[in-house]
C-alpha positions as CSV (number, residue, x, y, z in Angstrom):
1,M,3.8,-0.6,16.1
2,R,3.2,2.9,17.1
3,V,4.9,6.6,16.3
4,A,6.4,8.1,19.1
5,A,7.7,11.3,17.3
6,A,8.4,12.2,13.5
7,R,10.2,15.0,12.0
8,G,11.1,16.4,9.0
9,T,12.9,18.8,6.7
10,A,11.2,20.5,3.9
11,F,8.7,17.8,3.1
12,R,6.0,19.8,1.2
13,C,4.4,22.6,2.9
14,Y,6.5,21.8,6.3
15,A,10.2,24.0,6.3
16,R,10.7,21.9,9.7
17,V,8.8,19.7,11.5
18,D,8.7,17.8,14.8
19,V,5.5,16.4,16.6
20,A,5.2,13.8,19.5
21,F,2.3,11.4,19.3
22,A,0.8,9.7,22.0
23,E,-0.6,6.3,22.0
24,G,-4.2,5.0,20.9
25,L,-6.5,7.2,18.2
26,V,-4.7,10.6,17.4
27,G,-6.7,13.2,15.5
28,V,-5.0,15.6,13.4
29,V,-6.7,18.7,13.1
30,G,-7.0,21.6,10.8
31,P,-8.7,23.5,7.9
32,N,-8.3,22.2,4.6
33,G,-4.8,23.4,3.1
34,A,-3.1,23.3,6.6
35,G,-0.8,20.3,5.8
36,K,-2.8,17.6,7.6
37,T,-2.6,15.1,4.6
38,S,1.0,15.8,4.6
39,L,2.2,14.9,7.7
40,I,0.0,11.7,7.1
41,E,2.2,11.6,4.1
42,M,5.7,12.1,6.0
43,I,5.1,9.4,8.3
44,H,4.5,6.4,6.1
45,F,7.2,8.1,4.0
46,G,9.8,7.8,6.8
47,C,8.4,4.7,8.0
48,A,8.1,2.9,4.5
49,G,10.0,5.0,2.1
50,Y,7.9,5.8,-0.3
51,S,5.2,8.3,-0.7
52,P,1.2,7.0,-1.0
53,R,-0.4,9.8,-2.6
54,T,2.3,9.9,-5.7
55,S,4.4,7.9,-7.8
56,T,6.4,11.6,-8.7
57,E,7.8,11.7,-5.7
58,S,9.8,14.6,-6.2
59,Q,6.7,16.5,-5.3
60,V,7.4,15.6,-1.7
61,V,10.2,18.1,-1.8
62,R,9.2,21.8,-0.1
63,F,9.5,23.9,-3.2
64,G,12.3,26.0,-3.2
65,S,14.2,23.1,-1.6
66,E,16.7,20.1,-3.0
67,V,16.7,17.8,-0.8
68,T,13.6,16.2,2.1
69,R,14.5,14.5,5.2
70,V,12.4,12.5,7.5
71,E,12.6,10.7,10.9
72,V,10.7,8.8,12.5
73,D,10.3,7.4,16.4
74,A,8.9,4.3,16.4
75,H,7.9,1.4,19.1
76,L,7.9,-2.0,17.4
77,R,7.3,-5.1,19.3
78,G,11.2,-5.5,19.6
79,G,11.5,-2.2,20.9
80,P,11.9,1.4,19.9
81,V,13.8,1.9,16.5
82,T,14.1,5.0,14.8
83,S,13.9,5.4,10.7
84,E,15.3,7.8,8.7
85,V,15.0,8.3,4.8
86,G,16.6,10.9,2.9
87,F,15.9,12.1,-0.7
88,R,17.3,14.0,-3.2
89,P,15.2,14.0,-6.6
90,G,17.2,11.8,-9.0
91,E,19.4,10.1,-6.4
92,P,18.6,7.0,-4.8
93,K,17.3,7.4,-1.0
94,R,19.6,7.2,1.8
95,V,17.7,4.9,4.3
96,T,18.8,4.2,7.9
97,V,17.5,2.2,10.7
98,A,18.3,2.4,14.0
99,G,21.4,4.1,12.4
100,A,22.7,1.3,10.0
101,P,22.5,1.9,6.4
102,E,19.4,-0.4,5.2
103,R,20.0,-2.7,2.4
104,S,17.1,-1.3,0.6
105,V,14.1,1.2,0.7
106,A,11.7,-2.3,-0.4
107,A,13.6,-3.7,3.1
108,L,11.0,-1.2,5.1
109,L,7.8,-2.8,4.1
110,A,9.0,-5.8,5.8
111,R,10.5,-3.8,8.8
112,F,7.6,-1.2,9.6
113,P,3.6,-2.9,9.5
114,V,2.0,0.7,8.3
115,L,-1.0,0.9,6.7
116,V,-2.6,4.1,5.5
117,F,-5.7,5.5,3.9
118,T,-6.1,8.3,1.8
119,P,-8.6,9.7,-0.4
120,D,-6.7,9.2,-3.2
121,R,-6.2,5.6,-2.5
122,L,-9.7,5.1,-3.6
123,R,-8.1,3.9,-7.3
124,L,-7.6,1.2,-5.5
125,V,-11.1,-0.3,-5.7
126,Q,-11.9,2.3,-8.6
127,G,-9.1,2.0,-10.9
128,P,-7.3,-0.1,-13.6
129,P,-5.9,-3.4,-12.2
130,A,-2.4,-2.7,-12.0
131,L,-3.1,-0.7,-8.9
132,R,-4.8,-3.8,-7.4
133,R,-1.4,-6.0,-8.5
134,A,0.8,-3.6,-6.7
135,W,-1.5,-3.6,-3.8
136,L,-1.6,-7.4,-3.6
137,D,2.4,-7.6,-4.3
138,R,3.2,-5.4,-1.4
139,A,0.6,-6.7,1.3
140,V,2.7,-10.2,0.3
141,V,6.2,-8.6,1.3
142,R,4.6,-6.7,4.6
143,L,3.3,-10.2,5.4
144,W,5.8,-12.5,4.3
145,P,9.3,-10.9,4.2
146,A,10.3,-14.4,2.9
147,L,8.7,-13.8,-0.3
148,A,9.9,-10.3,-0.8
149,D,11.7,-11.3,-4.3
150,V,8.7,-13.4,-5.3
151,P,7.2,-10.4,-7.0
152,A,10.6,-8.9,-7.9
153,A,11.9,-12.0,-9.5
154,Y,8.3,-12.4,-11.7
155,G,9.1,-9.0,-13.0
156,R,13.0,-9.4,-14.1
157,A,12.0,-12.7,-16.2
158,L,9.3,-10.7,-18.1
159,V,11.5,-7.5,-18.8
160,Q,14.1,-10.0,-20.1
161,R,11.6,-12.1,-22.2
162,N,9.7,-8.9,-23.7
163,H,13.3,-7.7,-24.6
164,L,13.9,-11.2,-26.5
165,L,10.5,-10.8,-28.2
166,R,11.3,-7.3,-29.4
167,R,15.2,-8.8,-30.9
168,V,13.1,-11.7,-32.5
169,R,10.4,-9.2,-34.0
170,A,13.4,-7.3,-35.5
171,R,15.4,-10.3,-36.4
172,A,18.2,-9.9,-34.1
173,A,17.4,-12.9,-32.3
174,S,15.6,-16.3,-32.8
175,A,12.6,-17.7,-31.7
176,D,14.5,-20.5,-30.2
177,G,16.0,-18.4,-27.6
178,L,12.4,-17.9,-26.2
179,D,12.0,-21.7,-24.5
180,A,14.2,-21.1,-21.6
181,W,12.7,-17.6,-21.1
182,D,9.3,-19.3,-21.2
183,G,10.2,-21.9,-18.8
184,V,11.8,-19.3,-16.3
185,L,8.9,-16.8,-16.5
186,A,6.5,-19.9,-16.0
187,T,8.2,-21.1,-12.2
188,A,8.3,-17.4,-11.6
189,G,4.9,-16.9,-12.5
190,G,3.7,-20.1,-10.8
191,E,5.1,-18.6,-7.3
192,L,3.9,-15.1,-7.4
193,L,0.4,-16.3,-8.3
194,A,0.8,-18.5,-5.1
195,A,1.6,-16.1,-3.1
196,R,-1.3,-14.3,-3.9
197,E,-3.9,-16.9,-3.9
198,R,-2.7,-17.3,-0.6
199,L,-3.0,-13.7,0.8
200,C,-6.4,-13.9,-0.8
201,S,-7.5,-17.1,0.9
202,R,-6.8,-15.7,4.0
203,L,-8.3,-12.1,3.4
204,V,-11.7,-13.3,2.4
205,P,-12.9,-13.9,5.9
206,R,-11.0,-11.3,7.4
207,L,-12.6,-8.9,4.8
208,R,-16.1,-10.5,4.9
209,E,-15.9,-9.6,8.9
210,R,-14.6,-6.3,8.8
211,L,-17.1,-4.8,6.0
212,G,-20.1,-6.3,8.3
213,E,-18.5,-4.1,11.2
214,L,-18.6,-0.9,9.0
215,G,-22.5,-1.3,7.8
216,G,-21.7,-3.0,4.9
217,E,-23.1,-6.5,3.6
218,P,-20.3,-8.6,2.1
219,G,-21.8,-11.8,0.8
220,D,-20.0,-14.8,0.9
221,V,-17.0,-13.9,-1.4
222,P,-16.2,-10.1,-1.4
223,L,-12.6,-10.5,-2.9
224,A,-11.3,-12.9,-5.5
225,L,-8.4,-13.3,-7.8
226,A,-8.9,-12.9,-11.1
227,A,-5.8,-14.8,-12.3
228,N,-4.7,-14.5,-16.0
229,A,-2.5,-17.9,-16.2
230,A,0.6,-19.1,-14.4
231,G,2.9,-22.1,-13.7
232,P,2.1,-25.2,-15.9
233,E,-0.9,-23.5,-17.7
234,L,1.1,-20.0,-18.1
235,L,4.0,-22.4,-20.1
236,E,1.2,-23.6,-22.0
237,A,-0.3,-20.6,-22.6
238,L,3.4,-18.4,-23.8
239,A,3.6,-21.1,-26.5
240,A,0.4,-20.5,-28.2
241,S,0.8,-17.1,-28.2
242,R,3.9,-16.8,-28.9
243,R,3.6,-15.3,-32.5
244,R,1.3,-12.8,-31.3
245,D,4.0,-11.9,-28.4
246,V,6.4,-11.3,-31.2
247,D,4.3,-9.1,-33.1
248,R,3.8,-7.1,-30.9
249,G,7.0,-7.3,-28.4
250,S,5.4,-8.1,-25.2
251,T,4.0,-10.7,-23.1
252,G,0.2,-11.4,-23.5
253,R,-0.2,-14.1,-20.7
254,G,0.5,-14.3,-17.2
255,P,0.0,-13.1,-13.4
256,H,1.5,-9.3,-14.6
257,L,-2.5,-9.2,-16.3
258,D,-4.3,-10.6,-13.0
259,D,-7.1,-8.2,-11.1
260,V,-8.6,-8.6,-7.9
261,E,-12.3,-8.8,-8.2
262,L,-14.1,-6.7,-5.0
263,S,-18.1,-7.1,-4.4
264,E,-20.8,-6.6,-2.0
265,A,-23.7,-8.4,-1.7
266,G,-22.7,-9.6,-5.2
267,R,-22.3,-6.5,-6.8
268,D,-18.9,-5.4,-8.6
269,I,-18.1,-2.5,-6.1
270,R,-15.8,-1.0,-8.9
271,R,-18.7,-0.4,-11.3
272,Y,-21.6,-0.4,-9.4
273,G,-20.8,0.6,-5.6
274,S,-21.4,4.8,-4.7
275,Q,-18.5,6.8,-3.8
276,G,-19.4,6.0,0.4
277,E,-19.4,1.9,-0.9
278,Q,-16.3,2.2,-2.4
279,R,-14.3,4.3,0.5
280,R,-15.8,1.3,2.8
281,M,-14.3,-0.9,1.0
282,L,-10.8,0.3,0.9
283,L,-11.5,0.7,5.0
284,G,-12.3,-3.0,5.1
285,L,-8.9,-3.6,2.9
286,I,-7.0,-2.0,5.2
287,L,-8.8,-3.3,8.1
288,A,-8.5,-7.0,7.2
289,E,-5.0,-6.7,6.2
290,A,-4.2,-5.2,9.9
291,D,-6.0,-8.0,11.2
292,L,-3.9,-11.0,9.0
293,L,-0.6,-8.3,9.8
294,A,-1.4,-8.8,13.7
295,E,-1.9,-12.5,13.2
296,E,1.7,-13.3,11.5
297,R,3.5,-11.0,13.0
298,D,1.8,-10.8,16.5
299,E,1.9,-6.9,16.3
300,L,-0.9,-4.6,15.2
301,P,0.1,-2.2,12.5
302,L,0.2,1.7,12.6
303,L,-3.0,2.9,11.1
304,L,-2.3,6.4,8.9
305,L,-6.5,7.6,8.2
306,D,-6.5,10.8,6.1
307,D,-10.0,12.1,5.7
308,V,-11.4,9.2,6.7
309,T,-14.7,10.0,7.7
310,G,-15.6,11.5,4.7
311,E,-18.8,10.6,2.8
312,F,-20.0,8.6,6.1
313,D,-22.9,9.5,8.2
314,A,-22.8,9.9,11.9
315,H,-23.4,6.1,12.6
316,R,-21.3,4.6,9.8
317,R,-18.7,7.2,11.2
318,A,-19.0,5.8,15.2
319,L,-18.7,2.0,13.4
320,L,-15.0,2.8,12.1
321,L,-14.2,4.6,15.1
322,D,-15.2,1.3,17.2
323,A,-13.4,-0.5,14.6
324,V,-9.8,1.6,14.8
325,A,-9.9,2.3,18.6
326,R,-8.5,-1.3,19.2
327,F,-5.3,-0.4,17.5
328,D,-2.3,0.7,19.6
329,Q,-2.1,3.6,17.5
330,A,-4.5,4.8,14.7
331,I,-3.4,8.7,13.4
332,L,-6.8,10.1,12.0
333,T,-7.3,13.9,10.2
334,S,-10.0,16.1,10.3
335,T,-11.3,19.3,9.7
336,D,-13.6,18.9,12.5
337,E,-12.7,17.3,15.8
338,A,-16.0,16.9,16.3
339,D,-16.0,13.7,13.8
340,L,-13.5,11.9,16.1
341,G,-16.8,11.3,18.4
342,G,-14.7,12.5,21.8
343,R,-12.5,9.4,21.5
344,A,-8.8,11.1,20.5
345,T,-6.8,10.3,23.4
346,A,-4.9,13.6,22.1
347,V,-4.9,15.5,18.8
348,V,-2.2,17.4,17.0
349,R,-3.5,20.7,15.4
350,V,-2.2,21.9,12.2
351,S,-2.3,25.3,11.0
352,D,-0.5,27.0,7.7
353,G,2.5,24.2,7.7
354,V,2.6,24.0,11.2
355,A,1.9,21.2,13.4
356,R,1.9,21.0,17.3
357,A,0.6,18.7,19.9
358,A,-2.2,20.2,21.8
């Protein structure tokens, strides 16, 4: 996939922006605070329907405006298509693809293979397990659209069981009703665990290769799913913990408590990795998922890479540029065009909320 053009109205620092993009490695160059990150965010918002930087999406609407609109002209394996996302805080997003209303924002994940790096996303490596679970489940949907409802089905069952637990605690319902929900949750949990295990097993060899390309020492198993409980084991665990679950009004076992262990040379990268090593791990995950997307969908994803060369010396920067240059399109931001090593096929210059192709 590649982006031919992106247009936005009242998005972050941009009153209006309309930029064309070439194929290959495209540099977005400008001083700090000029709007480079916002441009990357806008493209992602138009393709995937959500911001990769914040969960408080009202922040993407330009100060003083009530609504934002983003349009992206993309070239997919099946041909050119335009995605449009309109957003007014407090209201559902309005999404159209090729002029037709899209059934849901989540459906964009399956349509547009887009992967993004921003410095904020280092929290995927550094932060709590919930961030890694969310990444796993989005990756599952991107790779295998037929499994799109698997994470959501487990989430719905978990909400219903927790609601019943609180009613039982308040003596407004009988604990016998939990038997049925335990079965539903165990079945949904088994499907979710199977999807996550499939993803992780496919990512491991690709992550090992990509980390090596980026100058790391991945070891044999740089990624492992730390599963809490699912399937028959989950059914037994739910029965064993029912009294505790009722007391606290929430479910204490299941895939909603899974984590992903990330390591390099046998070291837990979250606890013992440097900032540069953690950045390399995140890039390795992105590139490994890109490889898997290319295999599963016969289409290279679009790479959006914001301030990706920070923390890297010249050698590791060159390794990274070698890795991303093989994609149909990779859009990289930088304050210094020299960081692109002369490899950019085109440059977009950004200054004071204005972006223009050079």
